[in-house]
C-alpha positions in Angstrom: 47.6 43.3 66.9 49.4 45.2 64.1 49.0 42.0 61.9 45.3 42.0 62.6 45.0 45.6 61.7 46.8 45.0 58.5 44.6 42.2 57.6 41.5 44.3 58.4 42.8 47.0 56.1 43.4 44.2 53.4 39.8 43.2 53.9 38.6 46.9 53.7 40.4 47.6 50.4 39.2 44.3 48.9 35.7 45.2 49.8 36.1 48.7 48.3 37.4 47.0 45.2 34.3 44.7 45.0 32.1 47.8 45.5 33.9 49.8 42.8 33.3 46.9 40.3 29.7 46.6 41.4 29.2 50.3 40.6 30.8 49.9 37.3 28.5 47.2 36.5 25.5 49.0 37.8 26.4 52.0 35.4 25.9 49.6 32.6 22.7 47.9 33.9 20.7 51.0 35.0 20.1 52.5 31.4 18.7 49.0 30.5 16.5 49.0 33.5 15.3 52.6 32.7 14.4 51.5 29.0 12.4 48.7 30.2 10.4 50.7 32.7 6.8 51.6 31.8 6.2 54.0 34.6 7.7 57.6 33.9 8.5 57.8 37.6 10.4 54.5 37.8 12.2 55.3 34.6 13.3 58.7 35.9 14.2 57.1 39.2 16.4 54.7 37.5 17.9 57.6 35.5 18.5 59.6 38.6 20.2 56.7 40.3 22.4 56.1 37.4 23.8 59.7 38.1 24.2 59.0 41.8 25.9 55.5 41.0 28.5 57.4 38.9 29.1 59.6 41.8 29.4 56.5 44.2 32.2 55.1 41.9 33.9 58.7 42.0 33.9 58.6 45.8 35.5 55.2 45.8 38.1 56.5 43.4 38.8 59.3 45.9 39.3 56.8 48.7 41.7 54.9 46.6 43.5 58.1 45.5 44.1 59.2 49.2 45.5 55.5 49.8 47.7 55.7 46.8 46.1 52.5 45.5 43.9 51.5 42.4 40.2 50.7 42.9 40.4 48.2 39.9 41.3 44.5 40.3 38.4 42.7 41.5 34.9 41.4 40.0 32.0 41.6 42.2 30.4 38.3 41.4 27.4 39.0 43.8 26.2 42.1 41.9 26.9 40.2 38.7 24.4 37.5 39.7 21.9 39.8 40.9 22.1 41.9 37.6 21.9 38.7 35.6 18.7 37.7 37.4 17.3 41.2 36.7 18.2 40.8 33.1 16.3 37.3 33.1 13.3 39.0 34.6 13.3 41.6 31.7 13.4 38.8 29.2 10.2 37.1 30.6 7.8 39.2 28.5 6.2 41.1 31.4 4.4 44.3 30.2 3.3 47.6 32.0 3.0 47.6 35.8 4.0 44.0 36.0 7.2 44.8 34.3 7.7 47.7 36.6 7.0 45.4 39.7 9.7 43.0 38.4 12.1 45.8 37.9 11.6 47.4 41.4 12.2 43.7 42.9 15.4 43.6 40.9 16.5 47.0 41.9 15.8 46.4 45.6 17.8 43.4 45.6 20.9 45.5 44.4 20.1 48.2 46.9 19.9 45.7 49.8 23.4 44.3 48.6 24.9 47.6 48.4 23.3 48.7 51.8 25.0 45.6 53.5 28.4 46.2 51.6 28.6 49.9 52.1 27.5 49.5 55.9 30.5 47.1 56.4 33.2 49.3 54.6 31.8 52.3 56.5 32.3 50.5 59.9 35.8 49.3 58.8 36.8 52.9 57.9 35.4 54.4 61.1 37.1 51.7 63.2 40.5 52.2 61.4 40.2 56.1 61.7 39.9 56.8 58.1 37.4 59.6 58.8 37.3 61.2 55.3 36.8 57.7 53.7 34.0 57.1 56.4 32.2 60.2 55.7 32.2 59.5 51.9 31.0 55.8 52.4 28.4 57.2 54.9 27.1 59.6 52.3 26.8 56.8 49.7 25.2 54.4 52.2 22.4 57.1 53.0 21.8 57.7 49.4 21.5 53.9 48.9 19.0 53.8 51.8 16.9 56.6 50.3 16.8 54.9 46.9 15.6 51.7 48.5 12.9 53.7 50.3 11.9 55.5 47.0 11.5 52.2 45.4 9.3 50.9 48.2 7.2 54.0 47.8 6.9 53.6 44.0 6.2 49.9 44.5 3.1 50.6 46.6 1.2 52.1 43.6 2.8 50.0 40.9 2.3 46.7 42.6 -1.5 47.6 43.1 -1.7 48.5 39.4 0.0 45.2 38.4 -2.4 43.2 40.6 -5.3 45.1 39.0 -3.9 44.3 35.6 -3.3 48.0 34.4 -0.6 50.1 33.0 0.5 53.3 34.4 -1.0 55.5 31.6 -4.1 53.3 31.0 -3.6 54.6 27.3 -3.9 51.7 25.0 -2.5 53.8 21.9 0.5 54.8 23.8 1.3 51.0 24.4 0.9 50.5 20.7 3.5 53.2 20.1 6.1 51.5 22.4 5.7 47.8 21.6 7.4 45.4 24.0 9.3 42.5 22.6 8.2 39.2 24.4 11.0 36.9 23.6 14.9 36.9 24.2 15.4 36.8 20.4 13.1 39.8 19.9 14.9 41.7 22.6 18.2 40.8 21.3 17.1 42.2 17.8 16.1 45.5 19.4 19.5 46.0 21.1 21.6 45.8 17.9 
């Protein structure tokens, strides 16, 4: 039994390292998503979630500090793939509400991945009697669920706009002030 307990703790630490790396990748990806958003509400939602994500990473650091371990050392291939897909969507040349609908889809993939991962490590921490870690992980899990709900609420309005072919503001001049490159080359030129 002691060997199994040790193996579960090893899995727990491995999963936490995976999540830590996922949060670090998201800290880099969220500003790009915010910049690509047409909707002010969606943009501010991404900006707000960026701050939350920084807090999620800090919580994982706290857990590792209490364990006397480092949170670094593992790359999260799952979130890397989801972020890569989101980047491809941003390069498709969608505009206005359609781009926002695509961004919401990409963001919800991230949230669902994180909800599954945080749910698992929370269960492990609870089972192993790591109550402080379990509390921190539950807090993050709840925030991820709330973010998913907010995205769902935003999507109801934005998806309808995308279907109708409109943009959030409906102001043609505003769109001219903020042109959206349609090709990967054009987007690459804007990021330099």
